[in-house]
C-alpha positions in Angstrom: 72.1 62.3 107.5 68.9 61.7 105.5 65.7 63.6 105.1 62.9 62.3 107.3 60.8 59.6 105.8 57.4 60.4 104.6 55.8 58.8 107.6 58.0 60.9 109.9 55.6 63.9 110.1 56.3 66.9 112.2 53.8 65.5 114.7 55.9 62.3 115.0 59.1 64.3 115.3 57.5 66.6 117.8 56.4 63.5 119.7 60.0 62.3 120.0 61.1 65.8 121.2 58.2 66.0 123.6 59.0 62.6 125.1 62.6 63.7 125.6 61.4 67.0 127.0 59.2 65.2 129.5 62.0 62.8 130.4 64.3 65.8 130.9 61.8 67.5 133.2 61.2 64.3 135.2 65.0 63.8 135.7 65.1 67.4 136.7 62.4 66.9 139.3 63.9 63.6 140.6 67.3 65.2 141.3 65.9 68.4 142.7 64.6 66.6 145.7 68.0 65.2 147.0 69.7 68.4 145.9 67.2 70.4 147.9 68.0 68.2 150.9 71.7 69.0 150.5 71.6 72.8 149.8 68.5 73.5 151.8 65.7 76.0 151.2 68.1 78.9 151.5 70.6 77.5 149.0 67.7 76.7 146.7 66.7 80.4 146.9 70.2 81.6 145.9 70.4 79.1 143.1 67.0 80.1 141.6 67.9 83.8 141.8 71.1 83.1 139.9 69.5 80.7 137.3 66.8 83.3 136.6 69.4 86.0 135.7 71.4 83.4 133.8 68.2 82.4 131.8 67.6 86.0 130.8 71.1 86.5 129.5 70.9 83.1 127.8 67.6 84.3 126.2 69.4 87.3 124.8 72.5 85.5 123.6 71.6 82.1 122.4 68.3 80.6 123.7 66.4 81.4 120.5 69.1 80.3 118.2 67.8 76.7 117.5 64.4 77.9 116.4 65.7 80.9 114.4 68.4 79.0 112.7 66.1 76.0 111.9 63.7 78.4 110.3 66.4 80.1 108.1 68.0 76.8 107.1 64.6 75.1 106.4 63.7 77.8 104.0 66.8 77.1 102.0 66.4 73.3 102.2 62.8 73.6 100.9 64.4 74.7 97.5 67.3 72.3 97.9 69.8 75.1 98.3 72.3 73.0 100.3 75.2 75.4 99.8 73.3 78.4 101.1 72.1 76.3 104.1 75.6 75.4 105.0 76.7 79.1 104.7 73.9 80.0 107.2 75.2 77.3 109.6 78.8 78.8 109.4 77.5 82.4 109.9 75.4 81.2 112.9 78.5 79.8 114.5 80.4 83.1 114.1 77.4 84.9 115.5 77.3 82.9 118.7 81.0 83.0 119.1 80.9 86.8 119.4 77.6 87.3 121.1 78.0 84.3 123.5 81.6 85.3 124.4 80.6 88.9 125.2 77.5 87.8 127.2 79.6 85.3 129.2 82.3 87.9 130.1 79.7 90.6 131.0 77.8 88.1 133.3 81.0 87.2 135.2 82.1 90.8 135.7 78.6 92.3 136.3 77.2 89.5 138.5 77.1 91.8 141.7 74.9 94.3 139.8 72.8 91.7 138.0 71.5 89.9 141.1 70.2 93.1 142.7 69.3 92.7 146.4 70.2 89.0 146.5 73.9 89.4 146.8 74.4 85.8 148.0 73.6 84.6 144.5 76.7 86.2 143.0 78.9 83.1 143.3 76.4 80.8 141.6 75.9 83.3 138.8 79.6 83.6 138.1 79.9 79.8 138.0 77.1 79.8 135.4 78.7 82.5 133.2 80.9 80.1 131.0 77.8 78.0 130.3 76.3 80.9 128.3 79.2 80.7 125.9 78.9 77.0 125.3 75.1 77.1 125.0 75.3 79.2 121.8 77.2 76.5 119.9 74.9 73.8 121.2 71.9 75.8 120.0 73.3 76.2 116.5 74.0 72.5 116.2 70.5 71.6 117.4 68.9 74.1 115.0 70.8 72.7 112.1 69.5 69.1 112.6 66.0 70.4 113.4 65.9 72.2 110.1 66.6 68.8 108.4 63.5 67.4 110.1 65.3 65.3 112.7 64.5 65.8 116.4 66.3 62.6 117.5 69.7 64.2 117.9 68.3 67.1 119.9 66.3 64.8 122.1 69.3 62.5 122.9 71.5 65.5 123.6 68.9 67.0 126.0 68.6 63.8 127.9 72.4 63.4 128.2 72.6 67.1 129.2 70.1 66.6 132.0 71.7 63.4 133.3 75.1 65.0 133.7 73.4 68.1 135.1 71.7 66.0 137.8 74.8 63.9 138.7 77.3 66.8 138.8 74.9 69.1 140.7 74.4 66.7 143.5 78.1 65.6 143.8 79.5 69.2 143.4 77.0 70.6 145.9 77.9 68.0 148.5 81.6 68.4 147.9 81.6 72.2 148.1 79.4 72.2 151.2 81.8 69.8 152.8 84.7 72.2 152.2 82.9 74.8 154.4 81.3 72.5 156.8 82.5 74.7 159.7 80.9 77.8 158.3 77.5 79.3 159.1 74.3 78.2 157.3 74.4 81.0 154.8 77.9 80.2 153.7 77.0 76.6 153.2 74.0 77.6 151.2 76.1 79.8 149.0 78.6 77.0 148.2 75.7 74.6 147.7 74.1 76.9 145.1 77.5 77.1 143.4 77.7 73.3 143.2 74.2 73.3 141.5 75.4 75.8 139.0 78.4 73.6 138.2 76.0 70.8 137.2 74.3 73.1 134.7 77.6 73.8 133.0 78.6 70.2 132.9 75.3 69.2 131.3 75.5 71.8 128.5 79.1 70.8 127.8 78.1 67.2 127.5 75.2 68.1 125.1 77.6 70.1 123.0 80.2 67.3 122.7 77.4 64.9 121.6 76.0 67.2 119.0 79.5 68.0 117.6 80.2 64.2 117.4 76.9 63.7 115.4 77.8 66.6 113.1 81.2 65.1 112.4 79.7 61.7 111.7 77.4 63.3 109.1 80.2 65.5 107.7 80.6 63.4 104.5 77.0 63.4 103.6 76.8 67.2 104.2 79.9 67.8 102.1 78.5 65.8 99.2 75.2 67.6 99.2 76.9 71.0 99.1 79.2 69.8 96.2 76.2 68.5 94.2 74.2 71.7 94.8 73.5 73.5 91.4 71.5 76.4 92.8 71.6 79.4 90.5 71.9 81.9 93.4 74.7 81.7 96.0 74.1 84.0 98.9 77.0 86.1 100.1 78.0 86.0 103.8 77.0 89.6 104.1 73.5 88.7 102.9 73.3 85.8 105.3 74.4 87.8 108.3 71.8 90.3 107.4 69.1 87.6 107.3 70.3 86.1 110.6 70.2 89.5 112.3 66.7 90.3 111.0 65.4 86.9 111.9 67.3 86.1 115.1 66.8 89.6 116.7 62.9 89.4 116.7 63.2 85.8 117.9 65.4 86.9 120.8 63.3 89.8 121.7 60.1 87.8 121.7 61.6 84.9 123.7 63.4 87.3 126.0 60.2 89.2 126.9 58.2 86.0 127.0 60.5 84.4 129.5 61.9 87.4 131.4 58.6 87.6 133.3 60.2 85.1 135.8 63.1 87.5 136.7 60.8 90.6 136.6 58.3 88.9 138.9 61.1 87.8 141.3 62.5 91.3 141.7 59.1 92.9 142.1 58.2 90.3 144.7 61.4 90.7 146.7 61.3 94.6 146.6 57.6 94.7 147.6 58.2 92.1 150.4 61.2 94.2 151.6 58.8 97.3 151.5 56.4 95.3 153.7 59.3 94.5 156.1 59.5 90.8 155.4 62.9 89.3 156.2 65.0 89.1 153.1 66.1 85.4 153.6 62.5 84.4 154.2 61.3 86.2 151.1 64.1 84.5 149.1 63.2 81.1 150.5 59.5 81.6 149.7 60.3 82.6 146.1 62.5 79.5 145.9 59.5 77.3 146.8 57.4 79.0 144.1 60.0 79.0 141.3 62.0 75.9 142.2 59.1 73.6 143.3 55.7 74.6 142.0 56.8 76.1 138.7 59.2 73.2 138.1 56.3 70.7 138.3 54.1 72.9 136.0 56.9 73.1 133.4 56.7 69.3 132.8 53.6 69.3 130.6 54.5 72.7 129.2 57.6 71.0 127.8 55.2 69.4 125.3 54.4 72.8 123.8 58.1 73.8 123.7 58.8 70.5 121.8 55.9 71.1 119.5 57.1 74.7 118.8 60.6 73.5 118.0 59.2 70.9 115.6 56.6 73.0 113.9 58.8 76.0 112.9 60.9 74.3 110.1 57.8 72.7 108.6 55.6 75.8 108.8 58.4 78.0 107.4 59.0 75.6 104.5 55.3 75.2 103.6 54.5 78.9 103.9 57.5 80.0 101.8 56.3 77.6 99.1 52.8 79.2 99.2 51.0 76.1 100.4 48.9 77.8 103.1 46.3 75.0 103.3 49.1 72.6 104.3 50.3 75.2 106.9 46.8 75.4 108.4 46.7 71.6 108.6 50.0 71.6 110.5 48.8 74.3 112.8 45.7 72.3 113.7 47.6 69.1 114.3 50.1 70.9 116.5 47.4 72.6 118.6 45.4 69.3 118.9 48.4 67.3 120.1 49.4 70.0 122.6 45.9 70.4 124.0 45.3 66.7 124.3 48.2 66.6 126.8 48.0 70.0 128.4 44.3 70.0 129.3 44.3 66.7 131.3 47.7 67.6 132.8 46.2 70.8 134.1 43.1 69.0 135.5 45.2 66.4 137.2 47.4 69.0 138.9 44.3 70.9 140.1 42.7 67.8 141.5 45.7 66.2 143.2 48.2 69.0 143.9 49.4 67.7 147.3 50.0 64.0 146.4 51.8 65.1 143.2 54.0 67.5 145.1 54.7 65.0 147.9 55.7 62.4 145.3 58.4 64.7 143.8 59.4 67.0 146.7 58.5 65.3 150.0 60.2 68.0 152.2 57.5 68.6 154.9 58.5 72.3 155.6 57.6 73.4 152.1 54.9 70.8 151.1 51.7 72.8 152.1 52.9 76.0 150.4 54.1 74.3 147.3 50.9 72.3 146.9 48.7 75.3 147.1 50.8 77.2 144.6 50.8 74.1 142.3 47.0 74.1 142.3 46.9 77.8 141.6 49.2 77.5 138.6 47.4 74.6 137.0 45.5 76.8 134.6 48.7 78.2 133.3 49.6 74.7 131.9 47.0 75.2 129.1 47.6 79.0 128.7 51.4 78.8 128.4 51.3 75.7 126.2 49.0 77.4 123.7 50.8 80.8 123.8 54.2 79.1 123.3 52.8 77.2 120.3 51.1 80.2 118.7 54.4 82.2 119.1 56.1 79.5 117.1 53.4 79.6 114.4 53.7 83.3 113.9 57.5 83.1 113.8 57.3 80.2 111.3 55.1 82.3 108.9 57.5 85.2 109.0 55.6 87.4 111.4 58.6 87.5 113.8 57.9 91.0 115.2 54.3 90.2 116.1 55.1 88.0 119.2 57.5 90.8 120.4 54.6 93.3 120.4 52.3 90.8 122.1 54.8 89.8 124.7 55.5 93.5 125.5 51.8 94.3 126.0 51.3 91.2 128.1 54.3 92.0 130.3 53.1 95.5 131.0 49.6 94.3 132.0 50.9 91.5 134.2 53.4 93.8 136.0 50.7 96.3 136.8 48.5 93.4 138.0 51.3 91.9 140.1 52.2 95.2 141.8 48.6 95.9 142.7 48.0 92.4 144.1 51.2 92.5 146.2 50.6 96.0 147.6 46.9 95.8 148.2 46.2 92.2 149.1 47.8 89.5 151.3 48.1 87.0 148.4 51.9 87.2 148.4 53.1 84.1 146.5 49.6 83.5 145.1 49.9 87.0 143.5 52.8 85.5 141.4 50.6 82.7 140.3 47.9 85.1 139.3 50.4 87.2 137.4 51.5 84.2 135.4 47.9 83.4 134.5 47.3 87.0 133.4 50.4 87.1 131.2 49.8 83.8 129.5 46.1 84.6 128.9 46.8 87.9 127.2 49.4 86.2 125.0 46.9 83.5 124.0 44.3 86.0 123.0 46.7 88.3 121.0 48.5 85.5 119.3 45.3 83.7 118.3 43.9 86.9 116.7 47.1 87.3 114.7 47.2 83.7 113.5 43.5 84.0 112.5 44.3 87.2 110.5 47.4 86.0 108.7 46.4 82.4 107.9 42.6 82.9 107.7 42.6 80.2 110.4 39.7 79.4 112.6 40.1 77.0 115.5 37.6 74.2 115.9 36.9 75.1 119.6 34.7 72.1 120.2 37.2 69.5 119.0 40.4 71.1 120.1 39.3 72.3 123.5 35.8 71.3 124.7 36.0 67.6 124.0 39.4 67.2 125.7 38.1 69.4 128.6 35.0 67.2 129.0 37.2 64.0 128.9 39.7 65.5 131.4 36.8 66.5 133.8 35.6 62.9 133.8 39.2 61.8 134.3 39.7 64.2 137.2 36.6 62.9 139.0 37.8 59.3 138.5 41.4 60.1 139.7 40.2 62.0 142.7 37.8 59.2 143.7 40.4 56.4 143.1 43.2 58.2 145.0 41.2 59.1 148.1 39.3 55.8 148.1 42.5 53.6 147.8 44.4 55.8 150.3 41.9 54.6 153.0 42.9 51.0 152.2 46.6 51.5 151.2 48.0 54.6 153.1 51.1 54.8 150.9 50.7 58.1 148.9 53.2 57.4 146.1 51.8 53.9 145.3 48.2 55.1 145.3 49.1 58.1 143.2 50.7 55.9 140.5 47.6 53.7 140.4 45.3 56.7 140.2 47.3 58.2 137.4 47.1 54.9 135.5 43.4 54.8 135.9 43.1 58.4 134.8 45.1 57.8 131.6 42.7 55.0 130.7 39.6 56.9 131.5 40.7 60.0 129.6 41.7 58.0 126.5 38.4 56.1 126.5 36.2 59.1 127.0 38.1 61.1 124.4 37.6 58.4 121.8 34.0 57.9 122.7 33.1 61.6 122.2 35.1 61.8 119.0 37.9 64.0 120.4 40.4 62.4 118.1 39.9 60.4 114.9 41.7 57.2 113.8 43.6 59.1 111.1 44.8 61.7 113.7 45.7 59.1 116.2 47.9 57.3 113.6 50.0 60.4 113.3 50.9 60.3 116.9 54.0 58.4 118.2 52.9 54.7 118.7 49.6 55.7 117.0 49.1 52.2 115.5 49.2 50.6 119.0 46.7 53.2 120.3 44.4 52.5 117.3 44.5 48.7 118.0 43.7 49.2 121.6 40.8 51.5 120.7 39.4 48.9 118.3 39.6 46.1 120.8 37.6 48.2 123.3 35.1 49.1 120.5 35.9 52.8 120.8 37.1 52.9 117.2 35.4 51.2 114.3 37.1 48.0 113.3 36.6 48.8 109.6 39.6 50.8 108.3 38.8 54.1 106.5 40.6 52.9 103.4 38.4 49.8 103.2 35.3 51.9 103.6 36.4 54.0 100.6 37.0 50.9 98.5 33.6 49.5 99.3 31.9 52.7 98.4 33.9 52.8 95.1 32.8 49.2 94.3 29.1 50.1 94.9 29.4 53.0 92.6 30.9 50.8 89.9 28.1 48.3 90.2 25.5 51.0 89.9 27.2 52.4 86.8 27.3 48.9 85.2 23.6 48.4 85.8 22.8 51.7 84.1 
């Protein structure tokens, strides 16, 4: 295991993690369609109810571990304290052993109470309970390698995890439904949701085995570094546990509040719909469409922000602890820029072609119209959640771990009040959930940005980071809309036409962005495959063919000639 090469900037590493995140989301969407056909809308509703509760418990027990541990270890590695870094790793394993074990047992025993009114989700939640235990160890191993600046191992483990998840979910759901083929529709739906839950567990276990294997392969290098470490201060395990608790707890609280909005919104929606006399199964099915279809699609581009957040924390923590605030501000700008360059066009594309996109992924006719409308309504949250997720990570990286907790709490209170009012006094129903998501993420963006500005004396370049990508995305949106609907008249095959339209959109967006100066050559080179993008831009005369370095040398020569003449 080696430290990343100089050229492997956090943007490059984030690109690797983001690509893996996108691939994971795409695999997730691909398998959700056949899985939905097997377990049905009802089974999907039960599975989503269970997975929401599972996610909350995971948030409390281990979800924040990779980010928190990578921050703590990165701070030690910044000063080459390899022995202390290894001690942090051992303490983190002990931490998740206890916390993950307790959380897993409580989930299994308390499942009937945790699911609330949706009692048919109990079986799926109990099947998910052992996964909570394994997830903690997987999180620690990922955090360890992220702290060393390598996102490759995490990326591969995530892809393997999702492949096994997809395969086992479909096979297990089909097998379990076959065992109760003579039962009623609800019984089949319950068993189908349990099969989906088995897939989640199989995926996590696969990821854990892979990461453990990688750690074992690097064991010799890790041991040598620890033996050669001549640090003057060796932290005691008591000190390290104290650090872990003080760092991990705010991470957990922030991430928990930030993500528990899904479960909170689900329960508010189901209770209010019950109050309005809507059939419980129908309400559960509708929520399944919102959460399992529309939100699932929106989460694909948001995965970029999550990857960027994971990648930025070790670098920000290391540079900030060394006192190089200027370098920290530079990293923040690059992270926001890369995230917005993807999130903004993704949001525009989703808003312009919601139905073709939804039909491409989930072609089930009974849910297509509702899911498409919700997808369009959620498009703005792609930008808002991406930015708020990233600024959360920035604040955590500079040690302001309690700030996101306060912001998330304020945003949660505001959005809950808004959601209840919209559900009670309007007929928006599922669209009220979309509005609540937008309210929450907007409040988080505003509060986080104010804090980042205060603590880092950082001011965003609004024109370059937001307005230029937005203008480019608007031109792209018009082109994509025209190409799709124009071609559809000639080739009435939605999926083929959508792929062509997306390809045109990518080219138009990139060309307009370079033309308006939304990204410079130097910034483009920092991106994955940046050199290829620069070559394409030069061939299209969107980037100057004269390299910046050459320009500097020519200017230097001119100055020399002038000085000689004098």
